[in-house]
SETOR-620233 format. One line per 2 residues: for each residue x negated, y, z negated of C-alpha. Coordinates in pm, whole numbers, plus 32768, in hexadecimal, padded with zeros to 4 digits. Each point is the difference from the previous one (the first is absolute). Example, Ala and Ser with C-alpha at 12.3 -4.5 7.8 and 13.67 -1.06 7.14 Angstrom:
2
7B32/7E3E/7CF4 ~ 7F77/8158/8042
***
This chain:
263
8000/8000/8000 ~ 7F93/8164/8043
7F50/80A9/7EDD ~ 7F7F/8161/7FD6
7EB1/8086/7F8D ~ 8033/814F/7F52
7F43/8108/7F38 ~ 8019/8169/7F8D
7F0C/8119/7FB5 ~ 803B/8166/7F87
7F3C/813E/7FC0 ~ 805F/8147/7F58
7F40/80C2/8108 ~ 7FB3/8164/7F94
8118/8001/7EFF ~ 7FDE/7FB2/7E8F
8143/7F36/7FF9 ~ 80A3/7EEA/80C7
8164/8021/8084 ~ 7FF7/7ECB/80E0
8088/7EB2/7F8B ~ 800F/7EB0/80AE
805E/7E9A/7FBA ~ 800C/7EA5/8099
8108/7F01/7FA8 ~ 7FE7/7E89/8050
8135/7F21/8011 ~ 809C/7FB0/7EB1
7FDB/7E92/805F ~ 7E8D/7FE3/804D
8045/7EAB/8097 ~ 80DC/809C/810D
7FAD/7F74/8153 ~ 7F6A/7EC0/7F73
8071/7EA9/806D ~ 80FD/8000/7EE4
808B/815B/8046 ~ 8059/8033/8170
7FEC/8164/8089 ~ 8140/80CB/801A
805C/814E/809A ~ 7FB3/80A6/7EB3
7EC1/7F3B/7FBE ~ 7F26/812C/7FAE
7E8A/7FC7/7FFC ~ 7F9B/815D/7F90
808F/8159/7FB8 ~ 7F18/812D/8011
8070/8155/7F80 ~ 7F4C/814E/7FFF
807B/8150/7F79 ~ 7F57/8156/800D
808E/80D4/7EE7 ~ 8045/8174/7FF7
8065/80F6/7EF7 ~ 7EBC/802E/7F42
7F14/7F22/7F3F ~ 80F2/7F5A/7F0D
813F/800C/80D0 ~ 7F61/7F88/8144
7F51/7EDB/7F5A ~ 813D/7FA0/7F47
80D6/8018/8139 ~ 7F1C/7F26/80D2
7FDE/7EF4/7EF4 ~ 8177/7FFA/7FB7
8054/7FDD/8170 ~ 7F0C/7EE2/8038
807D/7F45/7ECE ~ 8170/8040/8048
7FE0/7F9A/816D ~ 7F58/7EB5/7FB1
80EB/7FB1/7EE1 ~ 812F/8041/80DC
7F7A/7F3D/8129 ~ 7FAD/7ED4/7F26
8168/7FF1/7F89 ~ 80AA/8017/8153
8062/7F06/8109 ~ 8080/8027/8161
7F77/809D/813D ~ 7EB0/80A7/7FC9
805B/8154/8098 ~ 8122/8015/7F0B
7F21/7F97/7EDF ~ 7F00/8107/8062
8105/8113/8009 ~ 809C/7F96/7EB6
7EA9/7FF4/7F5C ~ 7FB4/815C/8083
814C/807A/7F73 ~ 7FAA/7F68/7EAC
7EAF/80AE/8004 ~ 80A5/814C/8058
8101/7FCE/7EEA ~ 7EE6/7FC8/7F06
7F7A/815C/804C ~ 815C/8098/7FDC
802D/7F58/7EAF ~ 7EAD/8076/7F86
8045/816A/8062 ~ 8157/7FF3/7F5D
7F62/7F81/7EC0 ~ 7EEC/8105/800B
805B/8138/80C9 ~ 7E9C/807F/7FD7
7FA3/7F01/810B ~ 80E6/809F/8105
7F43/800F/814A ~ 7F49/7EBA/7FCF
7FFC/7F16/8126 ~ 7F31/7F1D/80DA
7FD6/7F69/8154 ~ 803A/7E8B/8021
7F96/7EFC/80FB ~ 804F/7E93/7FBF
7FB1/7ED5/80DC ~ 8087/7EA0/7FDB
7F34/7EE2/8092 ~ 80A0/7EB0/8051
7FBC/7EDC/80E8 ~ 80B3/80D0/810B
7F1F/8131/7FE9 ~ 801D/8156/7F58
812E/80E1/7FBE ~ 7FFC/8151/7F55
80B1/8130/7F78 ~ 7F65/8157/7FCA
804D/8163/7F98 ~ 7F01/8117/8021
7EAF/800F/80AC ~ 7F42/7ED4/7F77
7F92/7F43/8138 ~ 8039/7E91/804D
7F00/7F98/8102 ~ 7FD2/7ECC/80D8
7E9F/7FA7/806C ~ 7FFF/7F0F/8124
7EE4/7FA9/80ED ~ 7F39/8137/7FAC
811D/80FA/8017 ~ 80DB/80B3/7EFF
8176/8041/8017 ~ 80DD/80C0/7F0E
8129/7F22/7FAB ~ 80D4/80F1/7F30
8084/815F/8032 ~ 7F44/812E/7F78
80F9/80D1/7F37 ~ 7F19/812C/7FDC
8006/8133/80E2 ~ 7ECE/7F82/80BC
80C1/7F4F/8118 ~ 80D6/8135/803E
7ECE/80E3/800D ~ 7F58/7F0F/80F1
813B/7FFF/80D6 ~ 7FFD/817C/8010
7E94/7FEF/806C ~ 8052/7F00/810E
8101/80E9/80A1 ~ 7F22/8130/7FE6
80B5/80BC/7EEC ~ 7EC3/8001/7F2C
7E9E/7F8F/8040 ~ 7F7D/7EAE/7F88
7F11/80BE/7F1E ~ 8121/80BF/7F63
80BD/7EBA/7FCA ~ 7ED7/7F61/7F4E
7FBB/8132/7F27 ~ 8168/8053/7FA1
801B/8000/7E82 ~ 815E/7F69/801D
7F79/7ECB/80AF ~ 800F/7F24/7ECB
8151/807E/7F81 ~ 80F0/7EDD/7FD8
8153/7FF2/80AC ~ 8067/7EDA/7F28
7F8A/7F6E/7EB4 ~ 807E/7F24/7EE4
8075/8109/7F06 ~ 8143/7F72/7F73
80CF/80CC/80F4 ~ 809A/7F86/8144
7EF3/7F79/80E7 ~ 7FF0/80D9/8136
7F30/7F17/80DA ~ 7FBD/7E8C/7FDB
7F38/7F23/80ED ~ 806D/7E94/7FFC
7F92/7EDD/80DB ~ 811F/7F33/808B
7F46/7EBE/804E ~ 7EB3/7F66/7FA3
7EC7/8067/80BB ~ 7F4D/7EBB/804D
7E96/800B/7F90 ~ 7EDD/7F61/80B7
7EB9/7F6E/7F8A ~ 7F0B/8121/7FD1
810E/8103/7FB4 ~ 7FEF/80E6/7ED3
8122/80C6/7F6D ~ 7F8F/8135/7F41
80DA/80C2/7F0B ~ 7F5F/8148/7F98
803E/814D/7F5D ~ 7FC9/812F/80DD
7EA3/8035/7F74 ~ 7F90/7F04/8105
8040/810B/8109 ~ 7EAC/8091/7FA4
7F7F/7EF4/80EE ~ 8043/8016/8174
80C6/7EE0/8092 ~ 7ED0/7F92/80C6
7F36/7FE8/7EBE ~ 8110/7F30/7F57
7FF9/7F18/812E ~ 7E85/7FE5/7FF2
7FFA/7FB1/7E8C ~ 810D/7EF3/8011
7F57/7F64/812E ~ 7EB3/7FF9/7F49
8089/7F5C/7EC3 ~ 8127/7F36/8085
7F50/7EB1/7FEC ~ 7FA1/8042/7E93
8168/8011/7F89 ~ 80FD/80F1/7F6F
7F2F/8066/7ED4 ~ 7EDB/8062/80DD
80E2/80C9/80E6 ~ 80AD/80BD/7EE4
7EB3/804B/7F57 ~ 7F60/8079/8142
811E/80EB/8059 ~ 8006/80A5/7EAA
7E84/8013/7FF6 ~ 8006/80B2/8152
80FB/80FD/7F7A ~ 7F23/8042/7ED1
7ECD/8024/80DE ~ 80A8/811F/80BC
7FD8/80CC/7EBF ~ 8126/80E0/8054
8014/8104/7EE6 ~ 817C/7FF0/8019
801E/7E86/8024 ~ 8152/7F7D/7F92
8033/7EBA/7F44 ~ 7FDB/7EDD/80EF
8086/7EA0/7FD8 ~ 7FDD/7EE8/80FF
80B0/7EAE/7FFE ~ 7F7E/7F08/8102
80BB/7EC3/8062 ~ 7FA3/7EFB/8104
80AA/7EBB/8061 ~ 7F3F/7EBF/7FCB
8038/7EE1/80F0
***
């Protein structure tokens, strides 16, 4: 049966606090997929969740951790079609923020991005809110699987039709403003996969906070290619180490989760 090699690595960057959180969750029945437990449509091999908090040191860190924990707890307790489970788990995570703010109004404004990927024998499915990228590395190339809910795509669109220059789009201070986030309010934008993406031998799926954008896409490709044969831990370590080596004085927190299928 298909198994998954996975690892995570994080850095605070230039900040003195960490607002990113992440988690992996294996099946409750670790024997799932064995000869005694045949695979089913809900036979989850791995859940990976990453959240990039906002709202200041304490609130952002709390929001991201609550959302990761609430999402996994909800998903573990659900059955049915995976897209529905993903959406219900997202709703539970959003409700946890609403409940926390109601209990402590001083935390109003707290929130987080969320990207969650579920890996089964059929491939990978996901749900995301915000700008934390979900990347597919395949045969030396990188593709963005989820939608970017920041203003960056809109600015790039304006540049493509000549309304602004590409340089203006890249330098616009609004570029990283979020159009949607998990804040306890109604979710404005949600990206949800509707069927599994079949994974191939040699593929990597990368969940990351937006601090990874310090690296150009070509550099991310080069690093994964260089370390792919060494496994998920080597890939995650190398990506975060490359971010740190950029020595950006404004470097954001960066978290990388790397997952690869094993034949």
